[in-house]
N, C-alpha and C positions, 0 to 999 in steps of 0.2 A: 184289627188282627195284626199280631206281631210277626215280623219276618226275620228269619235267621239267615245270615249271609256268610258264606264260606269262600275264602280266597283259595284258588287252586290253579292248576295249569292244564291247558288243553292237551289231550293225550295223542293227538294225531301226528302231524309232521314235526320236524325237529326245531321249528322256530321257537317253541316254548311260550306261546302267548298266555298272558295272565287272564284268568277267568274268574268272575264272581258268580257264585251259585246262590240264588235266593230261594228259600223254602218258607212258605207261609204256614199258618196254623192248620190249614186244611190239607197240607202235604203237597200242594202244587209247587212244582219246581220250575224255575226259569233261569236262563243263563245270559250273561252279558259280559262284554269285555271289561277288563280292569283298566280304568284310565290312568292309573298310577304305575302300571307295570312297564318296565323299561324296554321290553321286547315289542309290544304292540300298542301301548298307550291307548287302550280301549278298543282297538280295531279287532274284528274277527272275520274270518272267511266264512264261506257257506257251511263248511263242516263244523267249525267251532260254534257258529250261531245255532246249529241244530243239535247241540249236545244234549239238551234237555229231552229231546225225542228218543234218545238211546237209553234212558233210565228206566223205562217200563220193564216189567218182568215177563211180559208176554213173549213167548218164543224162546225164553232162556232155559237152559238146562240147570235146574235147581237141585236135583238129586241124581245120584248115579242111576244108570239104566243099563240093562243087559238085554239085547234083542228087543229093544223098544219097551221093556217093562221096568218100572221103578224097582230098585232094590237097595239094600244097605251097603255101606262101604266094604264090609268084609266080603260079601258075595262078589262085588265088582272087582276088588283086588284079587281075589282067588281066581276069578275067571280069566283076568288078564295074565296072571302069573302062570296058570296052567296052560294057557294058549302059547305063551312064550316058551315054556318048557317043552311042550310037544313039538313045536317047530324046530327048536334048537337041537333036540335029541334026534330028530329025523334028518335035518338038513344042515346042521351046524350053526354056530353063532352068526356067521355072516348072512344068514337068511333073514335076520332081523335088522330093522333100521328105524331110527327115530328122526323125525323132522319137526323142530319146534318153531314157534313164532318169535317175533322180536319184542314181545310184551311181558316176558317173564322177568323176574328179578335175577340178579347175578347169582344169588345163593341157589335159586331154582335150577339155573343152568349147570351149576357145579354138581348138584345132586344127580341131575339127568346124565351128565357126562360120566360120573362115577358109576352109575347104574349100567350104562352102555359099555363103557370101556373096561371098567374094573370087574364087574360082576358077570355081565353077558359075555364080554371078551371080544368085542368087535368095535372097529372105529367108525361104524356106519351111523354117525349122528351129525346132524347139521342143523343150522337155524338160519332164518332170514337175516338176523342181525349180523352174523358172520359174513354171509354172502354180500350183504349191502355195504359193509364198512371195512372189510378186511384189506382191500386194496388201498384205501385211503390211510389206514393205520400204518401199513408198511411204507407207503409213500411219505407220510409225515416223519416216520422214524428215520428214513433214509436222508431226508432233506434237513430236518430240524433236530434230530436226535431224540425226539420224544413224540408220543401220540398226543399232540396238543395243537389245536387250531389257533394260530397266533393272530386272531382278530376278535373284535367284538362289534356289536351292531352300531355303536356310536361312530365307528370308523366310516360308515357309509356317508354320514354328513361331513366328514373331514376329507373325503377322497377327491382326487382330481381325475382319476381314471378307474372305472369299474369294468372288469372283464368277466363275462359270463361264458365259461367254456362248456358247451353241451348242456347247460342248465336252463330249463324253461322256467325261470323264476316266477313268471306271471301265473302259471298254472300250479306249480308244485309248492310254492311258498308265497301265496298272493299277498299276505300282510307285509312280508318283507319287501316284495316288489313295489307295493304302494309306498313304502318308506323310501325306497330308492327313487321312485318317481318324484316324490315330494322334495327329496334332496336335490335332484336335478333341476327342478323348477326354481328352487331357492338359490342355486349356484349355476349360473349359465356357463361357467368354465368347466364344469364336470362333464367328462366324456364317458360314454358307455359303448363298449364293444361286445358284440355277441358272436361267439365262435360256435357254430352249429351247422351241420349239413342241411338241417331243415330251417325254414323261416317260421319261427314261432311267434306267439303274442309278445314275448319278451323283446322282440325286435322293434316293437312300437316306440320304444324310447331310446333305441340305439342310434348312435351317430355313425356306426359302422357295423355291418353284418358281414362276417366271413363264412360263407357256405362251403367250407372246405370238404374235400373228398373224404368219405368215411375211412377212418383208420390212419389219417395223415396228421393228426394233431401233434404227434411226437416230432414230425418233420418241421412243423410250424414253430414249436418252442425251441428246437435245436437251432433253427434259423434265427430266432430271437436272441438266443445266447450268443451266437456268432456275431450278430449285429452289435450287441452291447460291447463285446470285446473289440470289435473292429473300429468302433467309433469312440473308444476311450471312456465307456460308461461303467467299467468294472472297478469296484472299490477293493483293490488288492490288500490294502491295510486291514480292512474289515475281514476279508477272507483269511488272512494269516492269523488273525486273532480268534476267529470263531468258526472256521470251517476247514474241511480237508477234502481232497478228491476233485478240486475244481479243475486242475490241469487235465485230468483224465476226462472229465465231463466235456470240457471245451474241445479237446482233441477229437472226441467222438462226434461232437456236434458239427465241427468244421468239415468233416468228411462229406457232408451233404447239406451244409448250412448256408451256401451262398444265396443271395436273394433270387436270382433266376431259377435255381434248382428248387428252392423252397416253394416258390410260387407254382412251379411245374408239378411237384409232388403233391401239393395241396389242391391243384386245380383252380387256383385263384389268380386274379390279375395282379401283376407285380406292383402296380401303384397302390392297391388296397393293402397288400402285405407290408409295403414300405410305410404306409400311413400308420398302421398298427404299431410297427416297430418304433417309429418316430414318437408317437404319443407315449409309448411305454418308457422310452429313454429320455423324454423331454427334460431339459434342465430348467430348474426354477429360477425366478428372478432373485437377485441378491437379497432383497428384503424378506424373502420367504425361505432363506436357505436352511432355517432350522426346522422346517416342517418335516414330519416323519413319513416314512414310506412303509407300505404294507402289501403283502401278497399272501393269499391263503386259499388252498382248495377247500371248498365248503362241504362237498359231499363226495361219496365214493363213486367209482364206476359201478355200473349196475350188475356186474358179475365179477367174481373173484378169479382172476387168471393171472399168470405171470406177466402177460402183455399189458393188462389193465393196471397192474401194480407199477410196471415200468413207465406207463403213461404219466403217472403222477410226478415222476422224477424231473423231467425237463422243465416243466412249469415251475416247480418249486426250486430247482437249481438256478433258474434265471434270477430269482429274487435276491439271494445273498450276494450275487455277483454285482448287483446294481443298486441295492438300497437297503434300508433298515426295516425291521419288522415292528418295533415298538411304536406306540402312538400315545398321544395324551390320554386317550381313553383306556389304553392297555399298555402301560410302560414296559413290562417284561413278560411276555406271554408264557414262557416255558415254566411249567410246574409252579406258577404263582410266585416265581422269584422276583426280587426287586433289583433294579439297575438304573443308573443314570441314563437319561434319554440320549440316544446317539444322534449326532448331527448328520444331515444328508443333503445332497444337492439335487435330489430327485423328488418327483411328486409322489403323493400317496397313491397306491394302487391296490385294489381289492379284487381278488379273483375268485369266482365260484366255478367249480368244475364238476361235471358229471359225464364222463366220457369213457368209452372203451376203445382200445386200439390194438392192432395186430402187427405193429411195426416195432422194430428194435429201438430202444431208447438210449440216450447218453446216460452214463452212470450218474446216480443221484449223489447229492452232497449230504454230509452229516455234520451236525453241530457238535463241537467238542465240549 
């Protein structure tokens, strides 16, 4: 019996694991990881491995229904339209709201927004995709000048320091976590720092866990920025060429950025905070001075608020002050542009963040 194989991508989390879907002549479908895919190299988590079980038609809505009864599309659309019209006429357009998922296409969201804002006349439309990523988008634009994550997965194997801020990578992105674990086993010099009020399974591979007080992550990164400046780890030449607003960010950070005050605000031992700062700012050996440095928020805070957007800024602002973003795997991350690799005297660092904060932040940096 011949088998048809289709290469596709797992639709669940954002890792983007490659999947091979096999379908035999009898119609039986099985799923396996794609060993040649650069994101997962054949690995799949429990959700990806169970994709074939989601392909059955049982329990799926295959035709429109009104009050539990199957109908044609004209009847369904007329019912929805008349219901909207009745409510709007009686209570006004703000009595209607639409909440969408994160699985529609961009064109679908465009039409839905036109329907809600242009035709119904209300701003009451939201989606999980906006709530999930809006803060990260604004944070990236503040720090880097574009909504672009300046890292790629190959950088995990090249890093000297990986910082997970509020991200339980072991549960949320298990395939990526296993890749990090393998990279750490192959490189004994690789350090992993987990910044999270909780002790999660991601701490199993951490060299340092900072269980900071909830809402104090801005204080921690303001302290880091102050430490980098105080100990001569700021690359002012790079900042003059590629950034602005650094002096304002540093001035705001220094207002509460001393080591004792940072440790107090975060509820952490001073020696642990200092260890994190030292690892972050560590100077490489002369033989490795051309290695590249990276820092990137991986995912958004879980809610879209001004404070969670501000939380992105200090972590991202510390990076340009201290190191370069491009790496051998990703020479120039912004908008796919090309550039000569910049030299740096700092180790590569890779940051994953998923945090909410209610503390004021230092101003973010923008790439010119």
